[in-house]
GUMAR-914502 format. One record per residue: residue number from 0; x, y negated, z of N, C-alpha, C, O in turn. Coordinates in steps of 0.2 Angstrom, whole numbers, always signed. Atoms other than C-alpha are relative to their C-alpha. Layout:
REC volo    nx    ny    nz   cax   cay   caz    cx    cy    cz    ox    oy    oz
REC  NUM     X     Y     Z     X     Y     Z     X     Y     Z     X     Y     Z
...
END
This chain:
REC volo    nx    ny    nz   cax   cay   caz    cx    cy    cz    ox    oy    oz
REC    0    +3    +5    +5  +201  +261  -109    +2    -6    +2    -1    -8    +7
REC    1    -2    +8    -1  +209  +243  -110    -6    -4    +0   -12    -2    -2
REC    2    +6    +6    +1  +198  +227  -109    -2    +0    -7    -8    +0    -8
REC    3    +2    +2    +7  +199  +224  -128    -3    +6    -3    -8    +5    -6
REC    4    +4    -6    +3  +194  +242  -132    -7    +0    +3   -12    +2    -1
REC    5    +7    +1    -2  +179  +240  -120    -4    -4    -4   -10    -3    -6
REC    6    +4    +6    +4  +174  +224  -129    -2    +3    -7    -8    +1    -9
REC    7    +1    -3    +7  +175  +233  -146    -6    +5    +1   -11    +5    -3
REC    8    +6    -4    -2  +164  +247  -139    -7    -3    +1   -12    +0    -1
REC    9    +6    +4    -2  +151  +235  -132    -3    -3    -6    -9    -3    -8
REC   10    +3    +5    +6  +150  +225  -148    -3    +5    -5    -8    +4    -9
REC   11    +2    -5    +5  +149  +241  -159    -7    +3    +3   -12    +4    -1
REC   12    +6    -3    -2  +135  +248  -148    -6    -5    +0   -11    -3    -2
REC   13    +4    +5    +2  +126  +232  -149    -3    -1    -7    -9    -1    -8
REC   14    +1    +0    +7  +127  +232  -167    -4    +5    -2    -9    +4    -6
REC   15    +4    -7    +3  +121  +250  -169    -7    -1    +3   -12    +1    +0
REC   16    +7    +1    -3  +106  +246  -157    -4    -5    -5   -10    -4    -6
REC   17    +3    +5    +5  +102  +231  -168    -2    +2    -6    -7    +1    -9
REC   18    +1    -3    +7  +103  +240  -184    -6    +6    +0    -9    +7    -5
REC   19    +5    -5    -1   +92  +254  -177    -7    -2    +2   -12    +1    +3
REC   20    +7    +2    -2   +77  +243  -173    -5    +2    -5    -3    +2   -11
REC   21    +5    -1    +5   +61  +248  -181    -3    -5    -4    -4   -10    -1
REC   22    +3    +5    +4   +55  +238  -195    -7    +1    -2    -9    +7    -3
REC   23    +7    -1    +2   +36  +235  -199    +0    +2    -8    +3    -2   -12
REC   24    +0    -3    +7   +32  +245  -215    -5    -5    -3    -9    -8    -1
REC   25    +4    +4    +4   +25  +236  -229    -4    +4    -6    +0    +9    -8
REC   26    +4    -3    +5   +12  +242  -242    +0    -3    -7    -5    -7    -8
REC   27    -1    +3    +7   +18  +238  -260    -5    +4    -5    -5    +9    -7
REC   28    +5    -3    +4    +3  +240  -271    +3    +2    -7    +7    -2   -10
REC   29    -3    -3    +6    +6  +250  -287    -5    -2    -6    -4    +1   -11
REC   30    +5    +1    +5    -9  +243  -297    +4    -4    -6    +9    -8    -5
REC   31    -3    +2    +6    -5  +238  -315    -4    -7    -1    -2   -11    -6
REC   32    +5    +7    +1   -18  +223  -314    +3    -5    +5    +3    -4   +11
REC   33    -4    +4    -3    -8  +208  -309    -4    -3    +6    -2    -4   +12
REC   34    +4    +3    -5   -23  +200  -299    -1    +5    +6    +0    +3   +12
REC   35    +1    -5    -5   -27  +216  -290    +6    +1    +5    +5    +1   +11
REC   36    -6    -1    -4    -9  +219  -285    +1    -6    +5    +3    -6   +11
REC   37    -2    +6    -4    -7  +201  -279    -5    +0    +7    -3    +0   +13
REC   38    +4    +0    -7   -23  +202  -267    +1    +6    +4    +1    +5   +10
REC   39    -2    -4    -4   -17  +218  -261    +6    -1    +4    +6    -1   +10
REC   40    -6    +2    -3    +0  +213  -257    -1    -6    +5    +2    -5   +11
REC   41    +1    +5    -5    -6  +197  -249    -4    +2    +6    -3    +0   +12
REC   42    +4    -2    -5   -19  +206  -239    +5    +5    +6    +4    +5   +12
REC   43    -5    -4    -3    -5  +218  -233    +4    -4    +5    +6    -2   +11
REC   44    -3    +4    -5    +3  +204  -225    -4    -4    +5    -3    -6   +11
REC   45    +5    +3    -5   -12  +195  -218    -2    +4    +6    -3    +1   +11
REC   46    +2    -4    -6   -17  +209  -208    +4    +0    +6    +1    -1   +12
REC   47    -4    +0    -6    -3  +210  -196    +2    -8    +2    +2    -9    +8
REC   48    -3    +6    -1    +2  +191  -197    -5    -5    +1    -4   -11    +3
REC   49    +5    +5    +1   -15  +181  -200    -6    +2    +3    -9    -3    +6
REC   50    +7    -3    -3   -29  +192  -194    +1    +3    +7    -4    +7    +9
REC   51    -1    -2    -7   -22  +195  -176    +1    +7    +0    +2   +10    -5
REC   52    -1    -7    -1   -20  +212  -169    -5    +4    +0    -4   +10    +2
REC   53    +6    -4    +0   -37  +218  -171    +0    +7    -3    -3   +12    -1
REC   54    -1    -5    +5   -32  +230  -185    +4    +6    +4    +4   +12    +2
REC   55    -4    -6    -4   -22  +241  -171    -5    +4    +4    -3    +8    +7
REC   56    +6    -4    -4   -39  +246  -163    +1    -1    +8    +1    -6   +11
REC   57    -1    +0    -8   -36  +251  -145    +7    -2    +2    +8    -5    +7
REC   58    -7    +2    -1   -17  +247  -147    +1    -7    +0    +6    -9    -3
REC   59    -1    +7    +1   -19  +228  -146    +5    -2    +4    +5    +1   +10
REC   60    -6    +3    -4    -5  +218  -139    -2    -7    +1    -2   -11    -5
REC   61    +4    +6    -1   -12  +202  -131    +6    -6    +1   +12    -4    +2
REC   62    -4    +5    +0    -5  +185  -129    +5    +0    +6   +10    -3    +6
REC   63    -4    +0    -5    +2  +188  -112    +7    +4    -1   +12    +2    +1
REC   64    -7    -3    +2   +15  +200  -119    +4    -3    -4   +10    -3    -3
REC   65    -4    +5    +5   +20  +188  -132    +3    -6    +4    +9    -7    +4
REC   66    -2    +5    -4   +22  +174  -119    +6    +3    +5   +11    -1    +6
REC   67    -6    -2    -4   +33  +185  -107    +5    +3    -3   +11    +3    +0
REC   68    -5    -4    +3   +43  +195  -119    -1    +0    -7    -3    +5    -9
REC   69    +1    +0    +7   +43  +190  -137    +3    +6    -4    +1   +10    -8
REC   70    -4    -7    +4   +56  +204  -142    -4    +5    +2    -6    +9    -3
REC   71    +5    -6    -1   +45  +217  -133    -6    +0    -4    -9    +5    -6
REC   72    +6    +0    +4   +30  +211  -141    +0    +2    -7    -4    +6   -10
REC   73    -1    -2    +6   +37  +212  -158    +2    +8    -1    +0   +12    -5
REC   74    -1    -7    +1   +44  +229  -155    -6    +4    +2    -7    +9    -2
REC   75    +6    -4    -1   +28  +236  -148    -5    +0    -5    -8    +4    -7
REC   76    +5    +2    +5   +17  +228  -161    +3    +4    -7    -1    +7   -10
REC   77    -3    -4    +6   +29  +236  -175    +0    +7    +1    -1   +11    -4
REC   78    +1    -8    -1   +28  +253  -167    -7    +2    -1    -8    +7    -4
REC   79    +8    -2    +1    +9  +253  -166    -2    -1    -8    -5    +3   -10
REC   80    +2    +1    +7    +8  +246  -184    +2    +6    -4    -2    +8    -8
REC   81    -3    -6    +3   +20  +260  -190    -4    +7    +1    -5   +11    -3
REC   82    +4    -6    -1    +9  +273  -181    -6    +1    -4    -9    +7    -5
REC   83    +6    -1    +3    -6  +269  -190    +1    +0    -8    -4    +1   -12
REC   84    -1    +1    +7    +2  +266  -207    -1    +7    -4    +2   +13    -3
REC   85    +2    -6    +4    -6  +278  -220    -3    +5    +3    -4   +11    +1
REC   86    +4    -4    -4   -16  +286  -207    -7    -2    +0   -10    -5    +5
REC   87    +7    +4    +1   -34  +282  -213    -5    +1    +6    -9    -3    +8
REC   88    +4    -1    -6   -42  +290  -197    +1    -5    +5    -3    -5   +10
REC   89    -2    +6    -5   -34  +276  -187    -2    -7    -2    -2   -11    +2
REC   90    +2    +7    +2   -40  +262  -198    -6    -4    +2   -11    -1    +3
REC   91    +6    +4    -2   -51  +248  -193    -3    -3    -7    +1    -2   -12
REC   92    +4    +2    +6   -63  +240  -206    +1    -8    -1    +0   -12    +4
REC   93    -1    +7    +3   -59  +224  -216    -7    +0    -5    -8    +4    -9
REC   94    +6    +1    +5   -75  +217  -224    +1    -5    -4    +4   -11    -2
REC   95    -1    +6    +5   -74  +207  -240    -7    -2    -3   -11    +2    -5
REC   96    +6    +4    +3   -87  +195  -246    +2    -2    -7    +5    -6    -8
REC   97    -3    +0    +8   -85  +197  -265    -7    -3    -4    -8    +0    -9
REC   98    +6    +3    +4  -101  +187  -270    +3    -4    -6    +6    -9    -6
REC   99    -3    +3    +6   -97  +184  -288    -2    -7    -1    -8    -9    -1
REC  100    +1    +7    +2   -95  +166  -294    -3    -6    +5    -5   -11    +3
REC  101    +2    +4    -5  -100  +159  -278    +6    -5    +3   +12    -3    +4
REC  102    -5    +5    -2   -90  +143  -272    +3    +2    +7    +0    +5   +11
REC  103    -3    -1    -7   -78  +145  -257    -1    -6    +4    -4   -11    +2
REC  104    +1    +6    -4   -77  +133  -243    +6    -4    +0    +8    -7    +5
REC  105    -5    +5    +1   -63  +123  -250    -3    -7    +0    -5   -10    -6
REC  106    +4    +6    -1   -71  +107  -243    +3    -6    -4    +8    -6    -6
REC  107    -2    +6    +3   -70   +89  -249    +7    -2    +4   +11    -4    +0
REC  108    -7    +2    -3   -55   +86  -236    +5    +4    -2   +11    +2    -3
REC  109    -5    -4    +3   -46  +101  -243    +2    -3    -7    +8    -3    -9
REC  110    -2    +2    +6   -48   +94  -260    +4    -7    -1    +7    -8    -5
REC  111    -5    +6    +0   -41   +77  -255    +7    +2    +2   +12    -1    +0
REC  112    -6    -3    -1   -27   +87  -247    +4    +2    -7   +10    +0    -8
REC  113    -4    -2    +6   -23   +95  -264    +1    -6    -4    +7    -7    -7
REC  114    +0    +5    +5   -26   +79  -274    +5    -6    +2    +7   -10    -2
REC  115    -4    +5    -3   -16   +68  -263    -3    -6    +1    -1   -12    +0
REC  116    +4    +6    -2   -29   +57  -257    +3    -6    +4    +6    -4    +9
REC  117    -4    +5    -3   -23   +40  -251    -2    +0    +8    +2    -3   +12
REC  118    +1    +0    -8   -31   +43  -233    +2    +7    +3    +1    +8    +9
REC  119    -3    -6    -2   -23   +60  -231    +6    -2    +5    +9    -7    +4
REC  120    -5    +2    -5   -12   +61  -216    +7    +1    -3    +8    +6    -7
REC  121    -7    +1    +3    +7   +58  -221    +3    +8    +1    +6   +10    -4
REC  122    -3    -7    +0   +12   +76  -215    -4    +4    -5    -1    +9    -8
REC  123    +4    -4    +5    -2   +83  -226    +3    -1    -7    +3    +3   -11
REC  124    -2    +3    +7    +5   +73  -241    +7    +4    -1    +8    +6    -6
REC  125    -6    -3    +2   +22   +80  -238    -1    +7    -1    +3   +10    -6
REC  126    +1    -7    +0   +16   +98  -235    -3    +2    -7    -1    +7   -11
REC  127    +3    -1    +8    +5   +96  -252    +5    +0    -5    +5    +4    -9
REC  128    -5    +1    +5   +20   +90  -261    +5    +6    -1    +7    +9    -6
REC  129    -4    -7    -1   +30  +106  -255    -3    +5    -3    -1    +9    -7
REC  130    +4    -6    +2   +17  +118  -258    -2    +0    -7    -3    +6   -10
REC  131    +2    +0    +6   +12  +112  -275    +6    -2    -6    +4    -3   -12
REC  132    -5    +3    +4   +29  +107  -283    +1    +4    -6    +3    +2   -11
REC  133    +0    -4    +6   +28  +122  -295    -6    +1    -5    -7    +4   -10
REC  134    +6    +0    +3   +11  +119  -300    -3    -7    -3    -8    -7    -6
REC  135    +2    +7    +2   +11  +101  -305    -3    -1    -7    -7    -6    -9
REC  136    +3    +0    +6    +6  +105  -323    -7    +3    -1   -10    +3    -6
REC  137    +7    -4    +0    -9  +115  -318    -6    -4    +2    -6    -7    +7
REC  138    +6    +5    -1   -25  +105  -320    -6    +4    +3   -11    +1    +5
REC  139    +6    -4    -2   -36  +120  -314    +0    +1    +8    -3    +6   +10
REC  140    -1    -1    -7   -30  +120  -295    -6    +0    +4    -8    +4    +7
REC  141    +7    +1    -5   -46  +113  -287    -5    +5    -2    -9    +8    +2
REC  142    +5    -4    +2   -57  +123  -298    +1    +7    +2    -4   +10    +5
REC  143    -1    -7    -2   -49  +140  -295    +0    +1    +7    -2    +6   +10
REC  144    +1    -1    -8   -47  +137  -276    -6    -1    +2    -8    +2    +8
REC  145    +7    +1    -1   -64  +132  -276    -6    +5    -2   -11    +5    +0
REC  146    +4    -4    +3   -71  +147  -285    +2    +7    +4    +8    +9    +5
REC  147    -2    -6    -4   -72  +163  -275    +1    +6    -5    -2    +7   -10
REC  148    -2    -5    +4   -64  +178  -282    -5    +7    +0    -9    +8    +5
REC  149    +5    -6    +0   -75  +193  -288    +3    +7    +1    +0   +12    -1
REC  150    -3    -6    -1   -63  +207  -283    -4    +3    +5    -7    +1   +10
REC  151    +5    -4    -5   -72  +221  -274    +4    +5    +5   +10    +6    +4
REC  152    -2    -4    -6   -69  +232  -259    +4    +6    -3   +10    +7    -2
REC  153    -3    -7    +3   -65  +248  -270    +6    -2    -4    +9    +3    -6
REC  154    -6    +2    +3   -50  +238  -278    +6    -1    +5   +11    -2    +2
REC  155    -4    +0    -5   -41  +238  -262    +3    +7    +1    -1   +12    +1
REC  156    -3    -6    -2   -29  +252  -257    +6    -2    +5   +12    -2    +3
REC  157    -4    +2    -5   -21  +247  -241    +3    +6    +4    +1   +12    +4
REC  158    -3    -6    -5   -10  +257  -228    -1    -1    +7    +2    +2   +11
REC  159    +1    +1    -7   -16  +249  -212    -7    -2    +1    -9    -3    +7
REC  160    +6    +1    -1   -34  +246  -215    -5    +2    -6    -3    +3   -11
REC  161    +5    -2    +4   -51  +251  -223    -4    -6    -3    -7    -9    +1
REC  162    +4    +6    +2   -59  +238  -235    -6    +2    -2    -7    +7    -6
REC  163    +8    -2    +2   -78  +239  -236    -3    -7    -2    -1   -13    -1
REC  164    +4    +6    +2   -91  +227  -244    -4    -3    +5    -6    +1    +9
REC  165    +3    +3    -5   -99  +215  -233    -8    +2    +0   -11    +2    +5
REC  166    +7    -2    +0  -116  +222  -238    +0    +7    +4    -6    +9    +6
REC  167    +0    -6    -4  -111  +238  -228    +1    -2    +7    +2    +3   +11
REC  168    -1    +2    -7  -108  +228  -212    -4    +4    +5    -1    +6   +10
REC  169    +5    -2    -5  -123  +234  -203    +0    +8    +1    -1   +10    +7
REC  170    -1    -7    +0  -119  +252  -207    +6    +2    +6    +6    +8    +8
REC  171    -5    -3    -4  -103  +252  -196    +1    -5    +6    +6    -6    +8
REC  172    +0    +5    -6  -107  +241  -181    +4    +3    +6    +6    -1   +11
REC  173    -3    -3    -6  -100  +253  -168    +8    +2    -2   +12    +5    +2
REC  174    -7    -2    +1   -82  +255  -177    +4    -7    +0    +2   -13    -1
REC  175    -5    +5    -1   -67  +244  -174    +0    -5    -7    +0    -2   -13
REC  176    +0    +4    +6   -66  +229  -186    +5    -6    +0    +7    -8    +5
REC  177    -5    +5    +0   -53  +216  -192    -4    -7    -2    -1   -12    +0
REC  178    +4    +6    +1   -66  +204  -198    -3    +0    -7    -3    +5   -11
REC  179    +2    +0    +7   -73  +197  -214    +4    -5    -4    +6   -11    -1
REC  180    -4    +4    +3   -63  +189  -227    -2    -1    -8    -6    +3   -11
REC  181    +1    +1    +8   -64  +181  -245    +6    -4    -2    +9    -7    +1
REC  182    -5    +3    +4   -52  +175  -258    -2    -5    -5    -7    -3    -8
REC  183    +2    +4    +5   -52  +161  -270    +3    +3    -7    +6    +9    -6
REC  184    -4    -2    +6   -46  +164  -289    +7    -2    +1    +9    -6    +6
REC  185    -8    +1    -1   -28  +164  -291    +3    -6    -5    +1    -6   -11
REC  186    -3    +5    +4   -18  +149  -297    +8    +2    +0   +11    +4    +4
REC  187    -6    -2    +1    -2  +154  -306    +4    -6    -2    +1   -10    -5
REC  188    -4    +6    +3   +13  +143  -310    +2    +3    -7    +1    +8    -9
REC  189    -1    -2    +7   +20  +144  -328    +4    +6    -1    +2   +10    -6
REC  190    -4    -6    +0   +32  +158  -324    -3    +6    +2    -1   +12    +1
REC  191    +5    -5    -3   +18  +169  -316    +4    +4    +5    +3   +10    +7
REC  192    -4    -3    -6   +30  +172  -302    -1    -3    +6    +2    -1   +11
REC  193    +3    +4    -5   +22  +160  -290    -7    -1    -1   -10    -2    -6
REC  194    +7    +0    +1    +4  +159  -285    -3    -3    +6    +1    -4   +11
REC  195    +3    +3    -5    -8  +150  -274    -7    +3    +1   -11    +5    -4
REC  196    +7    -4    -1   -24  +158  -266    -3    -4    +7    +1    -5   +12
REC  197    +3    +2    -7   -36  +151  -253    -3    +6    +3    -6   +10    -1
REC  198    +2    -6    -4   -41  +163  -240    -4    -2    +6    -2    -6   +10
REC  199    +5    +2    -6   -56  +162  -228    +0    +7    +4    -2   +12    +1
REC  200    +0    -6    -5   -56  +174  -212    -4    -2    +5    -3    -7    +8
REC  201    +4    +1    -6   -69  +176  -199    +0    +7    +4    +0   +12    +2
REC  202    +0    -7    -5   -67  +188  -183    -7    +1    +0   -12    -3    +3
REC  203    +7    -2    +0   -83  +198  -184    -3    -5    -6    +0   -10    -9
REC  204    +4    +2    +6   -97  +192  -196    -2    -8    +1    -2   -12    -4
REC  205    +1    +8    +0  -101  +174  -188    +3    -3    +6    +1    -7    +9
REC  206    -4    +3    -6   -87  +171  -175    +5    -4    -3    +5    -6    -9
REC  207    -5    +4    +2   -72  +161  -175    +4    +1    -6    +4    +7    -8
REC  208    -3    -1    +6   -63  +159  -191    +5    -6    -2    +5   -11    +2
REC  209    -5    +5    +3   -50  +149  -201    +1    +1    -7    +0    +7    -9
REC  210    -1    -1    +7   -45  +146  -219    +7    -3    -1    +9    -7    +3
REC  211    -7    +3    +1   -28  +142  -227    +1    +1    -8    -2    +5   -12
REC  212    -2    -2    +7   -20  +141  -244    +7    +2    +0   +11    -1    +3
REC  213    -6    -4    -1    -6  +153  -246    +4    -1    -7    +1    +0   -13
REC  214    -5    +0    +5    +9  +151  -258    +4    +6    +0    +7    +8    +5
REC  215    -4    -7    +0   +17  +168  -264    +5    +0    -6    +4    -4   -11
REC  216    -5    -1    +6   +31  +172  -275    +1    +8    -2    +1   +12    +3
REC  217    -2    -7    +1   +34  +189  -283    +7    +1    +0   +12    -2    -4
REC  218    -7    -2    -1   +50  +196  -277    +0    +8    +1    -3   +11    +5
REC  219    -1    -7    +0   +56  +215  -280    -8    +3    +0   -10    +8    +4
REC  220    +7    -3    +1   +38  +219  -286    -5    +0    +5    -9    +4    +6
REC  221    +4    +0    -5   +30  +213  -271    -2    -8    +1    +2   -12    +1
REC  222    +1    +6    -1   +20  +197  -269    +0    -3    +8    -4    -2   +12
REC  223    -1    +2    -7   +27  +189  -253    -3    -7    +1    -3   -12    -3
REC  224    +3    +6    -2   +19  +175  -244    +7    -6    +2   +11    -4    +6
REC  225    -5    +5    +0   +32  +160  -246    -2    -6    +5    +3    -9    +8
REC  226    +2    +6    -3   +22  +146  -238    -8    +0    +2   -11    +5    -1
REC  227    +7    +0    +0    +5  +142  -232    -2    -7    +4    +2   -10    +8
REC  228    +2    +5    -4    -5  +128  -224    -7    +2    +2   -12    +3    -2
REC  229    +6    -1    -2   -20  +130  -213    -4    -6    -1    -2   -12    +1
REC  230    +4    +6    +2   -34  +119  -218    -6    -1    +5    -7    -7    +8
REC  231    +5    +1    -4   -48  +122  -206    +0    +6    +5    +2   +11    +3
REC  232    +2    -5    -5   -53  +132  -189    -6    -1    +2    -9    -7    +2
REC  233    +7    +1    -3   -70  +135  -182    -1    +5    +5    -7    +5    +8
END
């Protein structure tokens, strides 16, 4: 085998290995209710990318692995994610606080961010402009992001977690959990193909948490996270 042939074989082998890498499965909601589908599709992405690795139960992958070998971290996390996919006996619990008509923690500083308050940081102003460019004609942004969604636990049908109402929290104290989450109402753009949602997530009931506004777009029947901005951590 000559040198050129060897190079071709190596390149083809590398390409084959790259193409054979396992991809993280996604759970596309089949709900015919637009709002329910959006919350399900959003949560499907939040679980592996925003809620840490707690949903993997005993198969957690800690920061040390990410720091020392990012590729291995992604590979191992993807494998563990796909192992629990659609296996309910392996699911951890995600609790939803679905108190109807109660305000969210979309605080004054967050409202200033959305409205472009003159004292807002310049980077926030740029982020706000980019995040809201399809929603400029919507006058209900603050109201909707400040109002908690009334979606219930039984309206979720996820492939990597079991959703329970927060009222059931004390019944499952010995089970693995992903945390407690609530959502705002949804802000749609005129095309109904982009949306904004405020999300608040806490690790366990009263521990560390953070919240953010997520921008989504409807693509191939799936509400994909297109952009987001973290508003606070605690």
